[in-house]
Every structure is written in C-alpha cells, then in structure tokens.
C-alpha positions as CSV (number, residue, x, y, z in Angstrom):
1,M,-27.9,-21.2,15.4
2,D,-25.7,-19.6,13.2
3,N,-22.9,-21.3,10.8
4,P,-19.3,-19.4,11.9
5,Y,-18.3,-20.4,8.8
6,T,-20.0,-18.6,6.6
7,T,-18.7,-16.2,3.8
8,P,-19.0,-13.1,3.8
9,S,-21.5,-11.4,1.4
10,L,-20.9,-8.9,-1.1
11,E,-22.0,-6.0,1.1
12,T,-19.6,-6.7,3.5
13,L,-16.5,-7.2,1.2
14,L,-17.9,-3.5,-0.6
15,D,-18.1,-1.5,2.7
16,T,-15.9,0.6,3.6
17,V,-13.6,-1.5,6.0
18,G,-14.0,-4.1,2.7
19,A,-12.6,-1.4,-0.3
20,V,-10.3,0.6,2.2
21,L,-8.7,-3.3,2.4
22,I,-9.4,-4.1,-1.1
23,A,-7.3,-0.4,-2.0
24,E,-4.8,-1.6,0.4
25,G,-3.7,-5.0,-1.4
26,A,-3.9,-3.3,-5.1
27,I,-1.4,0.1,-3.9
28,V,1.1,-3.4,-2.4
29,A,0.7,-5.2,-5.3
30,N,1.3,-2.8,-7.3
31,L,4.1,-1.1,-5.2
32,C,6.2,-4.4,-5.3
33,Y,5.3,-5.7,-8.6
34,F,7.3,-2.2,-9.2
35,A,10.2,-2.8,-7.3
36,G,11.4,-6.3,-8.4
37,P,12.5,-4.0,-11.9
38,I,13.8,-0.6,-9.9
39,I,16.3,-3.1,-8.2
40,E,16.7,-5.5,-10.8
41,T,18.5,-2.7,-12.9
42,Y,20.4,-0.7,-9.6
43,V,22.0,-4.5,-9.7
44,R,22.8,-4.1,-13.1
45,W,24.0,-1.0,-12.9
46,L,26.3,-2.1,-9.7
47,G,28.1,-5.3,-12.6
48,Y,26.8,-7.9,-10.7
49,D,24.9,-10.0,-13.1
50,R,20.7,-9.8,-12.8
51,K,19.5,-13.4,-13.4
52,W,20.0,-14.9,-10.0
53,V,18.2,-11.6,-9.2
54,R,15.7,-12.3,-10.9
55,W,15.4,-15.5,-10.0
56,F,15.4,-14.5,-5.8
57,L,12.5,-11.6,-6.7
58,F,10.3,-14.3,-8.3
59,V,10.3,-17.0,-5.6
60,G,10.7,-14.5,-2.9
61,G,7.7,-12.8,-4.1
62,T,5.4,-15.7,-4.9
63,V,6.1,-16.9,-1.7
64,L,5.5,-13.5,0.4
65,T,2.2,-13.3,-1.8
66,G,1.5,-17.0,-0.9
67,M,1.8,-16.1,2.5
68,L,-0.4,-12.6,2.0
69,A,-3.2,-14.7,0.4
70,I,-3.4,-17.7,3.7
71,A,-3.6,-14.3,5.7
72,T,-6.0,-12.9,3.8
73,M,-8.1,-15.8,3.9
74,A,-7.7,-16.7,7.2
75,F,-8.9,-13.3,8.2
76,M,-12.0,-13.1,6.5
77,F,-13.3,-16.7,6.8
78,L,-12.6,-17.9,10.6
79,P,-14.7,-16.6,12.5
80,D,-13.0,-14.4,15.5
81,Q,-11.9,-17.3,18.3
82,D,-11.7,-15.8,22.3
83,K,-9.4,-17.3,24.8
84,T,-11.7,-19.6,25.6
85,G,-12.0,-21.0,22.0
86,M,-15.8,-20.2,21.4
87,T,-16.9,-17.4,18.6
88,H,-17.8,-14.1,19.4
89,N,-21.5,-15.7,18.3
90,Q,-20.8,-18.3,20.8
91,A,-20.1,-16.0,23.6
92,V,-23.2,-13.5,23.1
93,T,-26.0,-15.9,23.5
C-alpha cells in the first residue's frame, strides 16, 4: 500500500507545473517586495507619518506570507481527498 503522505520528488517539483508554480511564486514575492516602498513613498507624499505605515506593511506582509506558505505546504504535502475522505489511490484500488 502506498503511503499518501510522501513528500514530492525532485522530478515532480521541476516538471512543467512545478516550474510554473515556482515562477508564479517568485513574481508575486517580488511584486509584494517592491509594493512596500512604493506605498510608503505615496503615504509620505500625502503628508502622513510613515512609521505606522511601515509597521502595518511589515505585519500584514508577514501574516500574508505565513498564510501563503501554509497553503502551499498543504497543497504539496497533503493527499487529494474526495467527499468520502478517501485518497485518490484508495478509491482506484
């Protein structure tokens, strides 16, 4: 019986779907990285104190990163299950 909780192999991560997921993650991470200074600059131009904006962006970005990391790990390492709670491998056999 196959263990449904096995980690994905290197070939799985580096196939076309894995490469696309890695590229999408890199693009989103870079967009978020550059969004912080841009937002902080606009807030400063509007005359507001940027200290609270900096903390808000830092905490919000950290929470968002944590949620995305948990969702990605769940997607990669938990088996697919249908409504009966059976994994795909159990339903086929």
